Residue, then its C-alpha position, 0 to 999 in steps of 0.5 A: m331209868r338207865n338202860k343196861q348196856t350190853g356188848v363184848s368187852l376188851s378182854g373178851l375181844i382180846v381172847v377172840f382175837a388171840i383164838l383167831i390168830v392161833i387158828a390162822l398161823f395154824g392154817f399158814k403152816v398146814g395149808p401148803a402141806v394140804s395144798e401140795y397134797l391136793t395138787a398131787k391127788k389132782i395130777v394122779t387122777a388126770i394121768a389115770q384118765e389120760k393113760r388108760s392103756g399106757s405102760v407103767a414107764e409112760i405113766r412115771k414120765a407123765w408124772d414127772t412132767r406134771t410135777m415139774i410144772d405144778e412143783v410137787k416135790v414129796i412124791s417121786a415117780n418111783d413112789l407111785e404105785i401103778t395097778k390095774d383094776g379091770g381095764d382101768v389104770v389105778i394110781s396111788f401113793a402115801y407118804k407122811k409129812e411133818v409140819p413144824l409149828f413152833s419150838n419142838i412141837g410138830l405135826y405128822i400128817d398121813f396122806a394117801a390117795s388113789s385115782k380109783e376114789 
């Protein structure tokens, strides 16, 4: 009696690799946009904690300094919305990012963050 062999066929393996490649390419395209957003969110939170009683001009200058170091280029200091909530400074921003995928197909992502979150 022969035992029936089990396992993944070559065509099944090719399909799995094709799916993994598409997911990896998508990640390579979207990854930098998400990374820049997370860096901007981290900067906003840090500035809000440091400049609890700072003026709007000081906060914008701190933003310019930090974004120059961390290379955040999608948001300028003028794009920040700076408010006070009680005794705390709340810094927020929102922007849209277009990520071209291939040919004439792209992805629009709306990013928004606040130091209060």
